[in-house]
N, C-alpha and C positions, 0 to 999 in steps of 0.2 A: 334859652334865645344860644346857639354859638357863636363861637370869637370865631374870624379869620384863623388868629394863633391856632384855638383848639385846634380847628382841621389839621393847620400843619403838622402839628406834635401827635396828632393819631396818623397821618399818611408816613411823618416818618419814625415812630414807631413800628410799623407795621411794615414798611415796606421801605429796603435799601435804595437811597436818592440822595443824586449828587447835587440837586437845587429843589427843591419845593416853595412857590412863590402862589399863595392866596390873595385874594382881591375881593373885596365885596363891601356895600356899607351897609345893605340894610337888616343884616343879620337874616338873613335868609334864602338868597341867592348870589354866588358865590364866581369866580373863575378860578381859574388853579394853571400853571403853570409843572408839570410835572418832568426832569429829569432823573432815569432812573436805569440801570444796567439790566433790571428783571425786564426791560422791554423789549430788549434782542431778539430777534427774530418773531414775535409776536406782533398781531396785524393791532392795529387800535382798538376795536371792539375788547380785543385779551387787554390792552393793557389799562384799556379804562377800565373792568371786571377786577384787574391787581388793585385799582385804587379804590373800589367802590367795596372789595374784600376788606382793603385797611380800615376802612371806615367806618363798616358794621353795621348798627345800628342808628350810629346817627343819620346815616343816608335816607333809612326810613323814618325815624322821627325829626331829625333837626335841618333838617336840610332840606330845605325847598328843589333846589336847582345849584347843580353843579356841572357847567363849563370848563371842559376840560381839554389842551394841548399838552399834550404827553409827545415826549423825546426820547431817545438812546444818548448817551455822550456823544455818540457821532454825532447824528443828528443837530444835538444843539451848537457843538459845536461851529460844525458848519451853518451855521447859519449867525453867527456874529464877524 
């Protein structure tokens, strides 16, 4: 079973991020907020694909569901 901390590490190791917040309490279903400059100029689906690439095989084997909200640093700052 994978943990929220392990998912966070995988994302941060593969994708430059300003913020990665992962929540999930059952070990299979997780919610994520991810802020990265790599998301600039990309549509939401492309942003999510970058995260899926960062997680690699973990997405196929260990994670049943990952609900994501992705933001550029500017979008994230505007929310605050």
